[in-house]
C-alpha positions as CSV (number, residue, x, y, z in Angstrom):
1,M,-54.5,106.3,43.6
2,K,-51.7,108.9,43.4
3,R,-51.5,109.1,47.2
4,F,-51.2,105.3,47.3
5,L,-48.3,105.3,44.8
6,I,-46.5,108.0,46.7
7,A,-47.0,106.2,50.0
8,L,-45.8,103.0,48.5
9,T,-42.7,104.6,47.0
10,V,-41.8,106.3,50.3
11,S,-42.3,103.0,52.1
12,F,-40.1,101.2,49.6
13,V,-37.3,103.9,50.0
14,L,-37.5,103.7,53.8
15,L,-37.3,99.9,53.7
16,N,-34.3,100.0,51.5
17,L,-32.5,102.6,53.6
18,T,-33.2,100.5,56.7
19,L,-31.9,97.3,55.0
20,M,-28.8,99.1,53.8
21,S,-28.1,100.5,57.3
22,T,-28.5,97.0,58.9
23,N,-26.2,95.4,56.3
24,A,-23.5,98.1,56.8
25,E,-23.7,97.7,60.6
26,S,-23.4,93.9,60.5
27,K,-20.5,93.8,58.1
28,K,-17.2,92.6,59.7
29,V,-14.0,94.5,59.1
30,K,-11.4,92.2,57.7
31,V,-7.7,92.7,58.6
32,V,-4.5,90.8,57.8
33,Y,-1.5,91.2,60.1
34,H,1.8,90.4,58.4
35,F,4.7,88.8,60.3
36,N,8.0,88.0,58.6
37,S,10.6,88.9,61.3
38,D,12.2,86.8,64.0
39,D,12.3,89.8,66.3
40,Q,10.5,88.8,69.5
41,K,9.7,92.4,70.3
42,I,7.9,92.7,67.0
43,H,6.0,89.5,67.6
44,K,5.0,90.7,71.0
45,A,3.9,94.1,69.8
46,G,2.0,92.7,66.9
47,L,0.2,90.1,69.0
48,I,-0.7,92.8,71.6
49,N,-1.9,95.0,68.7
50,I,-4.2,92.2,67.6
51,Q,-5.6,91.8,71.1
52,N,-6.1,95.6,71.4
53,H,-7.9,95.5,68.1
54,L,-10.3,92.7,69.3
55,D,-10.9,94.6,72.6
56,A,-11.6,97.9,70.8
57,V,-14.2,96.6,68.3
58,G,-15.3,93.2,69.7
59,K,-14.4,89.9,68.2
60,E,-17.8,89.6,66.6
61,N,-17.1,92.7,64.5
62,V,-13.8,91.8,63.0
63,E,-12.2,89.0,61.1
64,I,-8.4,88.8,61.7
65,T,-5.9,86.7,59.9
66,A,-2.2,86.7,60.9
67,V,0.0,85.6,58.0
68,L,3.5,84.3,58.9
69,H,6.3,83.6,56.4
70,G,10.1,83.7,56.4
71,Q,11.6,84.3,59.8
72,G,8.1,85.1,61.1
73,L,7.5,81.4,61.6
74,T,9.8,81.5,64.7
75,M,6.7,82.8,66.5
76,L,5.3,79.3,66.3
77,Q,8.5,77.4,67.2
78,K,9.0,76.3,70.8
79,G,12.4,77.3,72.0
80,K,12.6,80.1,69.4
81,T,9.9,82.3,70.8
82,E,9.1,83.7,74.2
83,D,6.6,81.7,76.3
84,D,4.4,84.8,76.6
85,N,4.0,84.9,72.8
86,F,2.9,81.3,72.7
87,L,0.2,82.1,75.3
88,R,-0.8,85.2,73.3
89,V,-1.1,83.2,70.1
90,E,-3.2,80.6,71.9
91,Q,-5.5,83.2,73.4
92,L,-5.9,85.0,70.1
93,K,-6.8,81.7,68.3
94,K,-9.5,81.0,71.0
95,Q,-11.0,84.4,70.1
96,G,-11.2,83.5,66.4
97,V,-7.9,84.9,65.0
98,K,-6.7,82.7,62.1
99,F,-2.9,82.0,61.8
100,S,-1.8,81.2,58.2
101,V,1.6,79.7,57.7
102,C,3.6,79.9,54.5
103,N,4.3,76.5,52.8
104,V,7.2,78.0,50.8
105,T,9.0,78.9,54.0
106,I,8.3,75.4,55.5
107,Q,9.8,73.8,52.3
108,R,12.8,76.2,51.9
109,Q,13.8,76.1,55.5
110,K,13.2,72.4,55.7
111,L,11.0,72.8,58.8
112,N,9.1,70.0,60.3
113,K,5.4,70.9,60.6
114,D,5.2,68.9,63.8
115,E,7.5,71.6,65.4
116,L,5.2,74.5,64.5
117,F,2.5,75.3,67.1
118,V,-0.5,77.6,67.2
119,G,-0.7,77.8,71.0
120,Q,-0.5,74.3,72.4
121,E,-1.7,72.7,69.2
122,K,0.4,71.6,66.3
123,I,-0.4,73.5,63.1
124,K,-3.0,71.8,60.9
125,D,-2.9,71.4,57.1
126,S,-5.7,73.9,57.0
127,D,-3.3,76.5,58.7
128,I,-0.9,76.2,55.8
129,V,-1.1,78.4,52.7
130,P,0.9,77.9,49.5
131,S,2.7,81.3,49.9
132,G,2.5,83.9,52.6
133,V,2.9,86.9,50.4
134,A,0.5,85.5,47.8
135,E,-2.0,84.9,50.7
136,I,-1.7,88.5,51.8
137,A,-2.2,89.8,48.3
138,R,-5.2,87.5,47.8
139,L,-6.9,88.6,51.1
140,Q,-6.4,92.2,50.1
141,A,-7.4,92.0,46.4
142,E,-10.2,89.4,46.5
143,Q,-11.6,89.8,50.0
144,G,-11.0,93.4,50.9
145,Y,-8.8,92.9,53.9
146,A,-7.0,95.9,55.4
147,Y,-3.2,95.4,55.8
148,I,-1.3,95.9,59.0
149,K,2.5,95.3,59.5
150,P,3.6,95.5,63.1
């Protein structure tokens, strides 16, 4: 009976270690990229950073959200951003990157939502968050996102 209990305990410990290892390996890293500048070089560098991030770890292993507020919204305005950046945004969206747009900025700058694009598509209501900075804080505090500012 004693051997049975020891064997059962060892099996239980090994099973738990295996399950913990499997859960740790399958957990996605969550990252928020913060854009609030109208500098096209910063936009380009940040978008390339996101692509490099995806290439390095695989899109299945990371959850990336780009939060745009203030002058960062120029990244999504035709005529105010470089065509290459539009293409980069579109490609990143196809790979699962989420772009969150600040409603405070839209309201204060009196922007027309129909003039904001994620790639070739106009932004959707689901792309808009009440406040960009509040969204960054929420992602970090509540969901454990790492923060990157290009």
